[in-house]
C-alpha positions in Angstrom: 14.3 -15.0 -3.6 15.7 -16.5 -0.3 18.6 -18.0 -2.2 19.6 -14.7 -3.8 19.3 -12.9 -0.3 21.4 -15.5 1.3 24.2 -15.2 -1.5 24.2 -11.3 -1.0 24.7 -11.9 2.6 27.5 -14.1 2.0 29.1 -11.7 -0.4 28.6 -8.9 2.2 30.3 -10.9 4.9 33.3 -11.5 2.5 33.6 -7.6 2.0 33.2 -6.9 5.7 35.9 -9.6 6.5 38.4 -7.8 4.2 37.8 -4.5 6.2 37.9 -6.2 9.6 41.2 -8.2 8.9 42.9 -4.9 8.3 41.5 -3.4 11.5 42.2 -6.4 13.7 45.7 -7.4 15.0 48.0 -8.8 12.3 48.1 -12.2 14.1 44.5 -12.7 13.2 44.4 -14.0 9.5 41.4 -13.0 7.3 40.1 -16.7 7.1 39.4 -16.8 10.7 37.6 -13.4 10.6 35.5 -15.0 7.7 34.7 -18.1 9.7 33.5 -16.1 12.6 31.2 -13.8 10.4 29.7 -17.0 8.8 29.1 -18.5 12.3 27.3 -15.2 13.2 25.2 -15.5 10.0 24.4 -19.2 10.7 23.5 -18.4 14.4 21.4 -15.3 14.1 20.2 -14.7 10.5 17.8 -17.5 10.5 18.9 -18.9 7.1 20.5 -22.3 6.3 22.5 -23.1 3.3 21.8 -26.7 1.9 24.9 -27.5 -0.2 24.9 -29.8 -3.2 28.2 -31.4 -3.0 28.8 -31.8 -6.7 27.5 -28.3 -7.5 29.5 -26.6 -4.6 32.8 -28.5 -5.9 32.1 -27.6 -9.5 31.6 -23.9 -8.9 34.4 -23.2 -6.4 37.3 -25.7 -6.8 38.3 -25.5 -10.5 38.7 -21.7 -10.8 40.9 -21.7 -7.5 43.1 -24.5 -8.9 43.3 -23.0 -12.3 44.5 -19.7 -10.7 47.1 -21.5 -8.7 48.5 -23.1 -11.6 48.4 -19.9 -13.6 50.2 -17.6 -11.1 52.7 -20.1 -9.5 56.3 -19.2 -10.3 57.2 -21.9 -13.0 60.9 -21.6 -12.9 61.0 -21.8 -9.1 58.7 -24.8 -9.2 61.0 -26.6 -11.6 64.1 -25.7 -9.5 62.7 -27.1 -6.3 60.9 -29.7 -8.1 62.2 -32.5 -5.8 61.1 -30.9 -2.6 57.8 -30.0 -4.0 57.0 -33.4 -5.4 58.2 -34.9 -1.9 55.7 -32.8 0.0 52.8 -32.9 -2.5 52.9 -36.7 -3.4 55.0 -38.6 -0.9 53.7 -36.6 2.2 50.1 -36.7 0.9 50.2 -40.5 0.6 51.9 -41.0 3.9 49.4 -38.8 5.6 46.3 -40.4 4.0 47.7 -43.9 5.1 49.1 -43.0 8.4 46.2 -40.6 9.5 43.6 -42.7 8.2 44.6 -45.6 10.3 44.9 -43.3 13.4 41.5 -41.8 12.9 39.9 -45.2 12.5 41.6 -46.2 15.8 40.8 -42.9 17.5 37.0 -42.9 16.4 35.8 -46.6 15.8 32.4 -45.3 14.7 34.0 -44.0 11.5 34.5 -46.8 8.9 37.8 -47.2 7.6 37.2 -45.8 4.3 35.6 -42.8 5.8 38.6 -42.4 8.0 40.8 -42.4 4.8 38.5 -39.8 3.3 39.0 -37.4 6.3 42.7 -38.0 6.0 42.7 -37.3 2.3 40.6 -34.1 3.1 43.0 -32.6 5.4 46.2 -33.5 3.5 46.3 -30.5 1.1 47.8 -27.4 2.4 46.5 -23.8 1.5 49.0 -21.0 0.5 46.3 -18.5 0.5 45.9 -18.9 4.3 49.5 -18.8 4.8 49.7 -15.7 2.5 47.2 -13.8 4.6 49.7 -14.2 7.4 52.7 -13.5 5.2 51.2 -10.0 4.4 52.2 -8.8 7.9 55.0 -11.6 8.5 57.4 -11.8 5.6 58.1 -15.4 4.5 61.4 -16.1 2.8 60.8 -16.3 -1.0 62.1 -19.7 -1.5 60.1 -21.1 1.3 56.9 -19.4 -0.1 57.6 -20.9 -3.6 57.9 -24.4 -2.1 54.7 -23.9 -0.2 52.9 -22.7 -3.3 54.2 -25.6 -5.4 53.2 -28.0 -2.7 49.8 -26.6 -2.5 49.1 -26.7 -6.2 50.0 -30.3 -6.4 48.8 -31.6 -3.2 45.3 -30.2 -3.9 45.2 -32.5 -6.8 46.6 -35.5 -5.3 44.6 -35.1 -1.9 41.3 -34.7 -3.9 42.2 -37.7 -6.0 42.8 -39.9 -2.9 39.4 -38.5 -1.6 37.8 -39.7 -4.7 39.0 -43.1 -4.1 38.1 -43.2 -0.5 34.5 -42.1 -1.2 34.3 -44.8 -3.9 35.4 -47.3 -1.4 32.9 -46.2 1.2 30.0 -46.3 -1.3 30.9 -49.7 -2.8 32.3 -51.3 0.3 35.4 -52.6 -1.6 38.8 -51.5 -2.6 41.4 -53.0 -5.0 45.1 -51.7 -4.8 45.8 -52.7 -8.5 42.6 -51.2 -9.8 43.2 -48.1 -8.1 46.7 -47.7 -9.2 45.6 -48.1 -12.8 42.8 -45.7 -12.5 45.1 -43.1 -10.9 47.4 -43.3 -13.7 44.6 -42.8 -16.2 43.1 -40.0 -14.2 46.4 -38.3 -13.7 47.8 -38.5 -17.3 44.4 -37.8 -19.0 43.6 -35.1 -16.7 46.9 -33.1 -17.3 46.6 -33.7 -21.0 43.0 -32.6 -21.3 43.6 -29.5 -19.1 46.7 -28.4 -21.2 44.7 -29.2 -24.5 41.6 -27.2 -23.5 43.9 -24.2 -22.7 45.8 -24.4 -25.9 42.5 -24.8 -28.0 40.8 -21.8 -26.2 43.8 -19.3 -26.4 44.8 -20.4 -29.9 41.3 -20.1 -31.2 40.5 -16.9 -29.6 43.8 -15.5 -31.1 42.8 -16.8 -34.6 39.3 -15.1 -34.3 41.0 -11.9 -33.3 43.3 -12.0 -36.1 40.4 -12.3 -38.6 37.9 -10.0 -36.9 40.5 -7.2 -36.7 40.9 -6.7 -33.1 41.1 -7.7 -29.4 37.9 -7.9 -27.6 38.5 -7.2 -23.9 35.3 -8.7 -22.6 35.4 -11.9 -24.5 39.0 -12.5 -23.7 38.3 -12.3 -20.1 35.2 -14.4 -20.3 37.2 -17.1 -22.1 39.6 -17.2 -19.3 37.0 -17.6 -16.8 35.3 -20.5 -18.7 38.8 -22.4 -19.3 38.9 -24.1 -15.8 35.4 -25.1 -15.9 35.7 -26.6 -19.5 38.7 -28.5 -18.5 37.2 -29.8 -15.3 33.9 -31.0 -17.1 35.8 -32.5 -20.0 38.1 -34.5 -17.9 35.3 -35.7 -15.6 33.4 -36.7 -18.6 35.9 -39.2 -19.6 36.5 -40.3 -15.8 39.7 -38.4 -15.8 40.7 -36.1 -12.9 39.0 -32.8 -13.2 41.1 -31.2 -10.4 44.3 -32.1 -12.3 42.9 -30.9 -15.5 42.1 -27.5 -13.9 45.6 -27.1 -12.3 47.2 -28.1 -15.6 45.0 -25.7 -17.5 46.4 -22.9 -15.3 49.8 -23.9 -15.7 49.4 -24.1 -19.5 48.0 -20.4 -19.6 51.4 -19.1 -18.8 52.8 -20.8 -21.9 50.0 -20.7 -24.3 49.1 -17.0 -23.7 52.6 -15.6 -23.6 53.0 -15.2 -27.3 49.3 -14.3 -28.2 48.6 -10.6 -29.2 46.5 -9.7 -26.2 46.4 -6.0 -25.5 47.9 -4.5 -22.3 44.5 -3.2 -21.2 43.1 -6.8 -21.5 45.8 -8.1 -19.5 45.4 -5.6 -16.7 41.6 -5.8 -16.5 41.9 -9.8 -16.7 44.3 -9.7 -13.8 41.8 -7.5 -11.9 38.9 -9.7 -12.6 40.8 -12.8 -11.3 42.1 -11.0 -8.2 38.4 -10.2 -7.3 37.3 -13.9 -8.1 40.0 -15.3 -6.0 39.2 -13.1 -3.1 35.5 -13.9 -3.3 35.6 -17.6 -3.9 38.1 -18.1 -1.0 36.0 -15.8 1.2 32.8 -17.4 0.4 34.2 -20.9 1.3 35.4 -19.7 4.7 32.1 -17.9 5.2 30.1 -21.1 4.3 32.3 -22.9 6.8 31.4 -20.8 9.6 27.6 -20.7 8.6 27.5 -24.6 8.6 29.4 -25.0 12.0 26.3 -24.8 14.3 24.5 -27.6 12.4 27.5 -29.7 11.8 28.2 -29.7 15.7 24.7 -30.9 16.4 25.0 -33.6 13.8 28.6 -34.7 15.0 27.3 -35.1 18.5 25.3 -38.1 17.5 28.4 -39.8 15.8 30.5 -39.2 19.0 27.6 -40.8 21.1 28.1 -44.0 19.2 31.5 -44.3 20.7 30.3 -43.8 24.1 31.6 -40.2 24.6 28.8 -37.8 25.3 30.7 -34.7 26.0 31.3 -32.3 23.2 34.9 -31.7 24.5 35.7 -35.1 22.9 35.5 -33.2 19.7 38.3 -30.8 20.9 40.3 -33.8 21.8 39.9 -35.3 18.4 40.9 -32.4 16.6 43.8 -31.8 18.8 45.1 -35.4 18.3 44.6 -35.1 14.4 46.5 -31.8 14.3 49.3 -33.3 16.5 49.6 -36.4 14.1 49.7 -34.2 11.0 52.2 -32.0 12.6 54.5 -35.0 13.5 54.1 -36.5 10.1 54.9 -33.2 8.4 57.9 -32.5 10.7 59.4 -36.0 10.2 58.9 -35.8 6.4 60.7 -32.5 6.2 63.4 -33.5 8.6 64.2 -36.6 6.4 63.9 -34.6 3.1 66.5 -32.0 4.4 68.8 -34.8 5.6 68.8 -36.4 2.3 69.3 -33.1 0.6 72.4 -32.4 2.6 73.6 -36.0 2.0 73.5 -35.5 -1.8 75.1 -32.2 -1.4 77.9 -33.8 0.5 78.1 -36.7 -2.2 78.7 -33.9 -4.8 81.5 -32.5 -2.9 79.7 -29.1 -2.0 81.1 -29.2 1.5 77.8 -28.8 3.4 77.8 -30.3 6.8 75.7 -30.6 10.0 72.0 -31.3 10.5 69.1 -29.1 8.9 68.4 -26.0 11.0 65.5 -26.9 13.3 63.8 -23.5 12.8 63.5 -24.2 9.0 62.0 -27.6 9.6 59.6 -26.1 12.4 58.7 -23.2 10.1 57.9 -25.5 7.2 55.9 -27.6 9.4 53.9 -24.8 10.9 53.3 -23.1 7.5 51.3 -26.1 6.3 48.0 -24.6 7.1 44.8 -26.0 5.8 42.1 -23.8 4.0 39.6 -23.6 1.2 40.5 -26.8 -0.6 40.3 -28.8 2.7 36.6 -27.5 3.3 35.7 -27.8 -0.3 36.7 -31.5 -0.3 34.9 -32.2 3.1 31.7 -30.6 1.9 31.5 -32.7 -1.3 31.2 -35.9 0.8 28.0 -37.6 -0.4 24.9 -36.9 1.6 23.7 -40.7 1.3 25.0 -44.2 0.3 23.5 -46.0 -2.7 21.0 -47.8 -0.3 19.6 -44.5 0.8 21.1 -44.6 4.2 23.0 -41.5 5.4 26.6 -41.4 4.6 28.3 -42.7 7.9 29.8 -39.8 9.9 29.5 -37.1 7.3 28.8 -34.3 9.7 31.7 -35.5 12.0 34.0 -35.6 9.2 33.2 -32.1 8.0 33.5 -30.7 11.6 36.8 -32.5 12.3 38.1 -31.1 9.0 36.9 -27.7 10.0 38.6 -28.0 13.5 41.9 -28.9 11.7 41.5 -25.7 9.5 41.0 -23.5 12.6 43.7 -25.1 14.6 46.3 -25.0 11.7 45.5 -21.4 10.9 45.8 -20.4 14.7 48.9 -22.2 15.0 50.5 -20.8 11.7 49.3 -17.3 12.9 50.9 -17.6 16.3 54.0 -19.7 15.3 55.2 -18.3 12.0 56.1 -14.8 13.4 58.4 -16.3 16.1 59.9 -19.0 13.8 60.7 -16.6 10.9 62.0 -13.8 12.9 65.6 -13.4 11.5 65.4 -16.5 9.4 66.9 -16.6 5.9 67.1 -19.2 3.2 69.7 -19.4 0.4 69.3 -16.5 -2.0 67.8 -16.9 -5.3 70.4 -17.7 -7.6 70.9 -15.6 -10.7 68.0 -13.3 -10.0 70.0 -10.2 -10.2 71.6 -11.4 -13.5 68.3 -12.3 -14.9 67.0 -8.8 -14.2 70.0 -7.0 -15.7 69.7 -9.1 -19.0 65.9 -8.4 -19.1 66.4 -4.6 -18.6 69.2 -4.6 -21.2 67.4 -6.7 -23.9 64.2 -4.7 -23.6 65.9 -1.4 -23.7 67.8 -2.5 -27.0 64.4 -3.6 -28.4 62.8 -0.3 -27.6 65.7 1.7 -29.2 65.4 -0.4 -32.3 61.6 0.2 -32.4 62.0 3.9 -31.9 64.3 4.1 -34.9 62.0 2.1 -37.1 58.8 4.1 -36.2 60.6 7.4 -36.4 61.8 6.9 -39.9 58.2 5.8 -41.0 56.7 8.9 -39.4 59.1 11.2 -41.0 58.9 9.6 -44.4 55.0 9.8 -44.3 54.6 13.3 -42.8 57.7 15.1 -43.4 59.6 17.5 -41.0 62.3 14.8 -40.4 64.3 17.1 -38.0 61.5 17.3 -35.4 61.0 13.4 -35.4 64.8 12.9 -35.1 65.1 15.2 -32.2 62.2 13.5 -30.3 63.5 10.1 -31.2 66.9 11.1 -30.1 65.8 12.2 -26.6 63.8 8.8 -26.2 66.7 6.8 -27.3 69.1 8.6 -25.0 66.9 7.6 -22.2 67.1 3.8 -23.1 70.8 4.0 -23.6 71.0 5.6 -20.2 69.1 2.7 -18.8 71.5 0.3 -20.4 74.6 2.3 -19.0 73.1 3.0 -15.6 70.0 0.7 -15.4 68.0 3.8 -14.6 64.3 3.3 -15.2 63.3 6.9 -14.3 62.5 8.8 -17.4 61.7 12.0 -15.6 59.1 14.5 -16.7 59.5 17.0 -19.5 57.5 19.8 -20.9 56.4 19.2 -24.4 54.5 21.2 -27.0 51.3 19.5 -28.0 52.6 18.3 -31.5 55.9 17.0 -30.1 54.0 15.3 -27.2 51.9 13.2 -29.6 55.2 12.2 -31.5 56.6 11.3 -28.2 53.6 9.2 -27.1 53.5 7.3 -30.3 57.3 6.5 -30.1 57.0 5.6 -26.5 54.1 3.3 -27.3 56.1 1.6 -29.9 59.0 1.3 -27.4 56.9 -0.2 -24.7 55.3 -2.8 -26.9 58.7 -3.8 -28.3 59.9 -4.3 -24.7 56.9 -6.5 -24.1 57.6 -8.6 -27.2 61.3 -8.8 -26.1 60.2 -10.1 -22.8 58.0 -12.8 -24.4 60.8 -13.9 -26.5 63.4 -14.0 -23.5 61.0 -16.1 -21.5 60.2 -18.4 -24.4 63.9 -19.1 -24.8 64.3 -19.5 -21.1 67.0 -16.9 -21.0 65.0 -15.3 -18.0 62.6 -16.8 -15.6 58.9 -16.7 -16.5 58.0 -15.0 -13.1 60.4 -12.3 -13.8 59.0 -11.8 -17.2 55.5 -11.6 -15.7 56.6 -9.1 -13.2 58.3 -6.9 -15.8 55.5 -7.4 -18.2 52.9 -5.9 -15.7 54.8 -2.8 -15.4 54.9 -2.4 -19.2 51.2 -3.2 -19.4 50.5 -0.2 -17.1 52.7 2.0 -19.4 51.0 0.7 -22.5 47.6 1.3 -21.0 48.4 4.8 -19.9 49.8 5.8 -23.3 46.8 4.2 -25.2 44.4 6.1 -22.9 45.7 9.3 -24.2 44.3 8.6 -27.6 40.7 8.1 -26.4 
């Protein structure tokens, strides 16, 4: 009963945080509000959450990584793949090595393997935290795409590095050759398993729907909720990377689900369920962080005392030093990456000259806020060594990671508005042309569908003139869109019978537009993110027209 009550308290705190974050100044992001509420619960509610690291990781991390992979703009990820991979892999490995050695020097009480574990924990960035700030401070689209891609991949790479560091701490040994071989297996097998699980689940559900005669909204949503857990558990069973499997499963959802006959109502409701789940899981993680802080602080004092430092202010100094090193590593990496980009552009004769704008480098550095994945990784540190002794410095590592989260969020909240004011990045190439092609292609598909359905209805029911008149009005609308790209259909008074004819024709046209969008996306004639955006508009129209039947 106490566990249920505690869970309800946590969920209530997540709900309250959403309201408070809208009432408080825009410079205060929601994660900081959630941490504060969690600290109040931990200090005054008289309850204590005892976390099982493996259970905590299984319940919270796979769905978040899956959703990041599902919703990230795929075409933008491929276009800026070099920058994303550099930040997500190169910077992560540099951070783990450089920061791990620095932390071991800074806090000698932490063994080297545990110091590397802390470095691995704080290496992933969190676009959700930055997105909370971006709601009030617009971030250039291209920068946000790079940050999202970086976060998706460095979540996986950082957590894989954490796994190696924990194994070294538990066993007391580390082999670089064995680690490289294990990393290759974990990465390749994890990605393959994640993609395969998604394809099998979506294809199997579509096959069942075809033979059972319909699309079941509830089961489709439930299947999407189970996929990340299935991918994670299947990968972990064969000692592959469950986090990579969950992320790959999310990426595969875009491609596996695009051609499946799923109703508009299902897509709309599924999107709403995942929005709620994302808000809840991220909120619960930050509230749990706040709830754990008082006890973590008490435990960390003991670890600090071993270094000869009795004052709690040393914790603040440790956090400040770690944040400074993280910022320096990120700033240096981004500066070098942009210099190389400019050099390659000059080699291609594109005429770019000069040094990278310092505001862009600073903004990219400040935007690397830490968040939910960092905390989730820290809380999964084992409670004890195989000998039964407590895991060395566990409370201190979690508290330092928590301090890094708080500091990075505060720095991003204060610094991004200043750095982004008036800052622009190169425009999205071809975006206007893609949108134009998509509008024209879907309008042409709608006209063809209206003509086909009109002839069938007139043949089956007679009164061909009435069907022809209604169809002509609708086709004129779509032809006007082609001529003027005017999506406003206007409102017209209809007699009841003509309104039903128009509804059926409009429904056929909307579904034809949706299918045309799928086809354009599969042929890569338009970007997948644009296809999803326009598809959401068509889903709403489909659901509205379908509801009129009920």
